[in-house]
C-alpha positions in Angstrom: -4.0 3.1 55.0 -1.3 4.4 52.9 0.7 1.6 52.0 -2.3 -0.4 50.8 -3.6 2.7 48.0 0.0 2.4 47.1 0.2 -1.3 46.9 -3.2 -1.8 45.3 -2.5 0.8 42.5 1.1 -1.1 41.9 -1.1 -4.2 41.4 -3.3 -2.1 39.1 -0.6 -0.6 36.8 -0.1 -3.8 34.9 -3.5 -5.0 34.2 -4.2 -0.9 33.0 -0.8 -1.1 30.5 -1.7 -4.4 29.0 -0.8 -5.6 25.6 -0.9 -4.4 22.2 -1.1 -7.2 19.6 0.1 -5.6 16.5 2.8 -6.6 14.9 5.7 -3.5 14.2 5.3 -3.6 10.7 8.1 -1.2 9.8 10.9 -2.9 11.5 8.9 -6.1 9.9 9.4 -5.0 6.1 10.7 -1.7 5.6 14.3 -0.5 4.8 15.7 -4.5 4.1 15.6 -6.8 1.2 14.2 -10.3 1.5 15.9 -13.4 0.1 13.7 -16.0 -0.5 14.8 -19.2 1.1 12.3 -22.1 0.5 8.9 -22.7 -0.5 7.3 -24.7 2.1 4.3 -26.4 3.2 2.1 -24.5 5.6 3.7 -27.0 8.2 6.7 -25.8 7.2 7.3 -29.2 5.5 9.4 -29.2 1.9 7.4 -28.8 -0.9 9.1 -30.5 -3.8 5.9 -31.2 -6.0 7.1 -28.2 -8.2 9.5 -30.5 -9.8 8.0 -33.7 -10.7 10.4 -35.6 -8.7 13.1 -34.4 -11.5 16.0 -33.8 -9.0 18.2 -32.2 -11.4 15.2 -29.8 -12.2 15.2 -29.4 -8.4 19.0 -28.5 -8.0 19.5 -26.3 -10.2 16.3 -24.1 -9.3 17.4 -24.4 -5.5 21.1 -23.3 -7.1 19.6 -20.2 -8.6 17.8 -19.2 -5.6 21.3 -19.5 -4.1 23.0 -16.6 -5.9 22.8 -12.8 -5.7 19.8 -11.0 -5.9 17.6 -13.7 -7.7 14.1 -14.3 -5.6 14.4 -11.4 -3.3 11.9 -8.7 -2.9 11.9 -4.8 -1.1 9.3 -3.4 0.7 8.4 0.4 0.7 5.5 2.0 2.3 3.0 3.9 4.4 2.1 3.3 7.5 -1.5 4.3 8.7 -2.9 2.5 11.9 -2.3 -1.1 11.6 -1.9 -1.1 8.1 0.5 -0.6 5.4 -0.1 -0.1 1.9 2.7 0.8 -0.8 5.1 -0.7 -3.2 6.9 -3.8 -4.2 10.1 -4.4 -6.4 12.6 -7.4 -6.7 14.3 -10.1 -8.7 13.0 -13.6 -9.2 15.6 -15.9 -11.3 15.4 -14.2 -14.6 13.1 -11.4 -14.5 12.3 -8.4 -12.7 8.8 -7.5 -11.0 7.2 -4.7 -9.5 3.3 -4.0 -7.8 1.7 -3.3 -4.6 1.5 -5.1 -1.4 -0.9 -4.1 1.6 -0.2 -5.6 5.1 -2.7 -5.9 8.2 -0.6 -5.5 11.6 -3.3 -7.0 13.7 -5.1 -9.3 10.9 -1.6 -10.5 9.8 -2.8 -10.4 6.1 -1.1 -9.5 3.8 -1.8 -9.1 -0.4 0.1 -8.3 -3.4 0.1 -7.6 -6.9 3.2 -8.0 -8.9 4.0 -7.8 -12.8 7.1 -8.7 -14.7 8.1 -7.9 -18.1 8.4 -11.6 -18.7 7.5 -15.1 -17.7 10.4 -16.3 -15.5 12.4 -19.0 -17.1 12.8 -21.4 -13.9 10.3 -23.2 -12.2 10.7 -22.0 -8.4 11.5 -18.3 -10.0 7.1 -19.0 -11.2 6.3 -20.2 -8.1 7.7 -17.3 -6.1 5.9 -14.7 -8.9 2.6 -16.6 -8.7 2.6 -17.2 -4.8 3.1 -13.1 -4.3 0.9 -12.2 -7.0 -2.4 -12.4 -6.0 -2.5 -15.6 -3.7 -0.7 -14.4 -1.1 -2.9 -14.6 2.4 -1.2 -13.6 5.3 1.8 -13.4 7.0 4.0 -14.1 10.3 7.5 -13.3 10.9 9.5 -10.2 12.7 12.6 -8.6 11.4 15.0 -11.1 10.7 12.4 -14.1 9.2 9.8 -12.7 7.2 7.0 -16.1 6.2 4.1 -15.0 3.3 1.8 -18.0 3.8 -0.2 -18.2 0.3 -2.9 -20.6 -1.4 -1.8 -23.1 -4.4 -4.8 -25.2 -5.3 -6.3 -26.5 -2.0 -2.7 -26.5 -0.2 -1.7 -23.6 1.9 2.0 -23.1 1.5 4.9 -20.4 2.4 7.7 -18.5 1.5 10.1 -18.4 3.9 12.4 -15.1 3.6 15.7 -14.0 5.5 17.1 -11.1 5.4 19.5 -10.6 2.8 23.6 -9.6 4.1 
């Protein structure tokens, strides 16, 4: 009889422990600098519509993104429950920016407001800032890869980041 009760309790344990469906916001956002890898369509296909077919301009933009601290972002914040609020800072390609941000670990919503002292001189740098600045809607990712989804007209696109080394 004791064996049956013990077996019942052991089988009941996984049901009671359950899963936590919220992201670990601290490990995703805090304590690192994120580097933009690309801006993609929501289905993660390439997005080349910023250059209107000008391959030379696109190549120049992509080289600028690869350089040093260009197109980087750092998040600082305070976690309260399943949400985190804080300050952002970073660099597009020719200008710095700062602002505020908010993420919800359960719904995976994301919003940011970024301001810079000047307009970025590169089309990809401007697209990066525009995506963050009140156009971002959600995020996904982990401590190594971050996807910030944003609306651009009728399209949903994605800023793809990796941790800068």
